[in-house]
N, C-alpha and C positions, 0 to 999 in steps of 0.2 A: 380526461384530466389534461390540463394545459400547463404542466410543470416543466421547467427548463432543466437541462443537465448542467451541473456545475462541477468543475474540476476540484477534487479533494487533494490530490497529490500527484507529483511527477516522479517517475523512476527512470533510471538509466539501465536498470536490470529488469528484464521482463519477468524473471522468476519472482522477484520481490513484489512486483506489481500483481502478479497472479495470487501470491500469498495474501496480500492485502484484500484483494477481491474476494477470496475465499473466507477470510475472517469476517468481512461484512456479510457475506451470504450466511454464515453460521448464526448471525444475529438477525437474519431475515431481511437484510437490506440488499436490494438488487443494485448492481453496478455494472459499468461497462469499462473496457480498456480500449483506448485509442492509441494507435501508433505502434502496437506490439509487433506487427509484421515488418514495419520499417526498421525497427531495432534489430531484427534478425538479419535483414538484408544488409544494413549498414551498421555494424556493431561498434561504431565510434560513439562514446558516451556523450560528447557534446552535440552530436547530431540526433541521436536516438533517445527521444523522450517518450516514455509510455505514460499516458495520463489515465488516472483512475477517476471516473465520473459517476455521480449519483444524482438522483432527482433533488431539486432544490429543497423540497419539503423534508427530505431525509438528511440533509447536509449537516445539521447540528449534531444529530445523534451519531452519524457516521464519523464525524470529526472526533467526538468523544471516544468512540470505540477505537479508532486508529491511534489516538493519543495514549489511551490506556494500554493498548497492546505494545506501543513503542516503549513505554515505561517498563512494562513487564519484561520485554526482550532485553532491555538494557540491564535490568536487575539480574536476570539469568546470566547475561554475559559477564557481569561483574562477579557473580558468585563463581562462575567457571574459572575466571582468572585468579581469584583467591585460592581456589583449590590447586591450581597449577603452581602458585607460589609456595604452598605448603609442602609440595612434593620435592 
């Protein structure tokens, strides 16, 4: 297969990039991270960008999964803040 890799997202935090990679893996989408070692050596956010890449044929599905996960994470974050306000 001659499919190209496309960048789905850029992260300044390698842990967030690894989490996104694992989420895609949970849905059966293989991905790669580029620049993660550079971000460990040079932990300056403006210099250290970790890119999450997938095959072009999986890009649409991967984007939907990542967007859905982002919305879920924001919802949980909001629920947690509401609980803190109640206390």
